[in-house]
N, C-alpha and C positions, 0 to 999 in steps of 0.2 A: 316290265313287271308291274302288275296292278296292285294298288292298295287293297287290303283285305277289310272285312267288316269288323268294326270295333264294337266289342260288347259294352254294356253299360257299366259304369263305375259302381262301387259298393257304397252302402250307407249303413249307419249304425243299425244293428239287429239283423244284418244279412246272414243267411245260413251258408256256410262253406263246408264242403265235404272234403275230407282228407283220405286219399287213396294211396296204395303202395303198388304201382305197376312194375316195380323193378326189384331191388334188393331188400333183404330183411331189415326190419325197423326195430330199434332199441326202444323199449317201452318208456324208460325214464326220459329219453330225449323227446319222444312223442308227447308225453304229458307236459314237459316244459314248453314245447312249441304250442300246444293247445292253450296253455296259460297266457302266452303272448297274444294269441288271437282273441281270447276272451277279454284281454286288457284293451283291445281295440273295439270293444262292444260288438264283436262278431259272435255268431252262434255256430261253433265248429261241431261237426258230427263225423265220427270215425267210421269208415266203411268196415264191413263185417270181417274181412280177411286181412286187415292191415298188419296185424301182429302174427300172422301165420308164418310157418317155416316149412320148407320142403326138405325132409330128411334125406332124400335121395340126391337132391341138388341144393345144397345149403346156401348157395349164392342167390337163391330166389326167395321172395316173400310169399311162399305158398305156391299152389298149383297155377299154371297159366290160365286155365278156365276161370278160376276164382278171382284172380287179379283182374282179368278182363271184365268179369261180371260186376265187380265192385265199381270199376271206372264207368261202365255203361249205365249201371243203375244210378250212380250219382249224377251223371250228365243228363239223364232223361228224367230225373226227379224235378218236377216243376217248382218245388219249394227250395231248391238249391240254386244259389246265385253264382257260386264259384267252386271250382274243383282245384285243390292243391295237392301236389305230390308230397308224400312224407319224406322220401329220400330218392337218391339216384341209385348208383350201383350198376346192375345189369339186369335185363329182363324185358324191357319195353318192346324190343324187336319180336319177342315171342308172343306178345299180347296183341299187337296192332292188327294182325290178320284175323283175330277172333272177335273184333268189334263189329257191331251192326251200324255201319256208317249212315245208312238211310234213316234209321231210327234216331241216331244222334243229330243228324241234320234237321229232322222234324222237330226235335226238342228246342231248337232255336239257339241263338248265341248266348254264351255266358263266359265268365272269366276262367282261363286255365293258367296255372302257375307251376313251373318246375324247371329244372336245369339238368345238365349232365346227360344221363341216360335218357331222360325224357325228350331229348332232341328228336328222337324218332317220332314221338307223339306231336311235338310242335310241327314237324313237317307234315304229318298226317292231318292235323287240324287245318293246316294251310291248304293242302291238296284236296282233301275230302270235304271240308266245311267252309273253306274260304274265310277263315277266321283269324283275327289278330290274337296272339297269345303273349304271355309274359315269361321271358327267360329270367327267372329269379330264384331266390332262396327257397329251399324246401322246408316243410313245416317241422321236421325232426332233425334238421341239419344243425351241426354244432355252431356254425357261423351265425345262423339265424337266431339260435337261442342265446348266444353270448355277445353278439355284436350289435351295438345300438345303430350304427350307420346302415347296416344291412336291413335291420328291422324298419327303420324310419323311411328308407327309400322305397321299400316295398309298400309300406303303409300309405305313403304319399301317392304312389302310383295307383293304388287301389281306390283311395278315397278322394284325392285331390291331384289328379294327373297333370293339371296345368302347372303345378309347382315344380315338376321334374321333367320339363321338356328338353333340357340340355344336360348331356352327360359329358364330363370333362376327363381327359386322360392325364395320368401322372408321367407318362413317357414322352416320346418325341416321334416325329414323322419318320417312318421307314422310307416312304416315297411321298414327296410333297404334293400339294394341290387340294382342290375342292371337288366334291362330287355329290350328285343328288341321285336318290333311288329309294327303293323300298327295302327295309331291313329284313334280313333272313339269316339263318345260321344256327349256331349252337356249338356242340362238342364236335371237333374236327373228325375224330374217329367214327362217330355215329353217322356223320354226313357221308364220309367216304364209304363205309360199309353199307349204307342205305342206298347207294347209287344203283339204279336199275330196278328197284322195287316199285310197286304201285303207289307207295305212300311217300316217296321222296321226289321232289321236283327234278325235272330233266336237266336243269341248269340254273345258274345264278345270273343270267343275262339281265342287265338293267337294275340289279340289286346292290345293296350295301351289305356285304357279307361280314357277319359278326362271328368270329371263331375263337375258341379256346380249347384247352384239353388238360388232362391230369394223368400223371403216372406213365407218360409215354416218353421214351428216350428220344433224343434229337433225330436219330435215324428213322424212328417210327413216325415222327411228325413229318419228316421228309417223305416217307413212303406214302402217307395219306395225302399230302399236298400233291405229290407227283401223280397219284391215282386221279385226283380231280383235274389236274392239268391234262393228263393223257386222254381222259375220256371227253374232254371238251366242256366239262361241267363249269369251269371258270371262265369260259369264253364270254366276253361282253360284260363281265362284272364291272360295276361302276366304281366301287371302292371297297376297301377292306379295313375293318377295325379288329384289332387283336386284344383279347382279354388276358386272363391269367394262364400260366403254364406250370402249375404247381407240380412238383416232383417230375418235371420233364428234363431234368439235368440242369447243370449250371446255366444261367441265362446267357452268359457270354459264349457258351457252346451252341445253344439253341438259336440265338438271334441270327447268326450267319445263315442258318437253314431258312429261316423266315425271309430274310433279305434275298437270298438266292432264288427261292421258289416263287416269291410274291413280287419282288422288286421289278421283275421283267414284264409284269402285266401292263405297265404303262398307266396305272391308275393310282390315286392317293391311297396310302396305307399308313395307319396310325397304330402305335403299340400302347399297351398298358392302359386300356380304357376302363379297367376296374370292374369287369364282370367275370363271372365264372367261379372257379375254385380258389377264391382268394378271400382274405379277411375284409369284411365290410363290403361284400359284393353288391354292385348295383343291379337293379332290375332293368332289363332291356326289352322293350316291346318289339315283337317280330311281326312284320306285315304292315308297318306304317311308313309313310314317305318321310324322308329326312335329308339333311345335308351333313356331310362329313367334311370337316376342315382339318386336314392332317397337320398343318403347321400350327394351328391354334390348339389342336388336340381335343376337338369337340365334335359331338354328334348332337344335332339339334332337330327335334321332331317338328314337322309342319303343323301337327295338331296333337292334342293330348292322346295318350294311348287308349283311353277308355272314354266313351261318350258321357 
């Protein structure tokens, strides 16, 4: 698996566009997130349809075409240096096929930040644009608004990426060892349901897979992992780092599933690396070469996430 192109880091005064490709956004949370970004001397601009609702499908932040247009317009705007998702939820799978990827490629590389449902977009940016992206807090997310660690880690990744080249786990090795590869991944359910589509990679061979999920019972996590095993998507993966599993049942019931499904891969697996749907979530660059040391509980990037 090849390294991807690293966008340039941000500087004071950079313009960042906030978009909502997935679920509906709470205005008060959005405003609080914008205040954080302004406190970093960024110039946040809110896309036209971020606060939209779809009365027919209330789980979506407005119409598919409008959400797609917001994302594409922001990405193709030469004055925008980064595009941040306002929240996750669901809906990115309905947007990804509506984007003009040729136009977005022509716009050149820039920073993309999001997590959870935006896993679909992270994969698409890798497949269609060959671009490193940041799996990190969303602008209107409660953890981003309230948690200093989540804010500081994202801020450092954007402005001073040399300072955050090592991520450390609170947990232990599920399977010991060290491995090198290029990071990829995101929300497990989105990776499993994206398999076979034009915007998801055919497999994780040679990669360091970063996975987490939210609100999925242990049997559902088992189902998604089994899907990836049966399709061969996990064949040749170099190592696996596990993030948070919020509301996925008691961890002592989930952990045996993770051990059972991943322990037989014969590669290092580390748990609780501190990314995903958790308090103080770390920002994980996707598409960069790194070393995973399961026993030390660390992921160390070969180079900063951004140039």
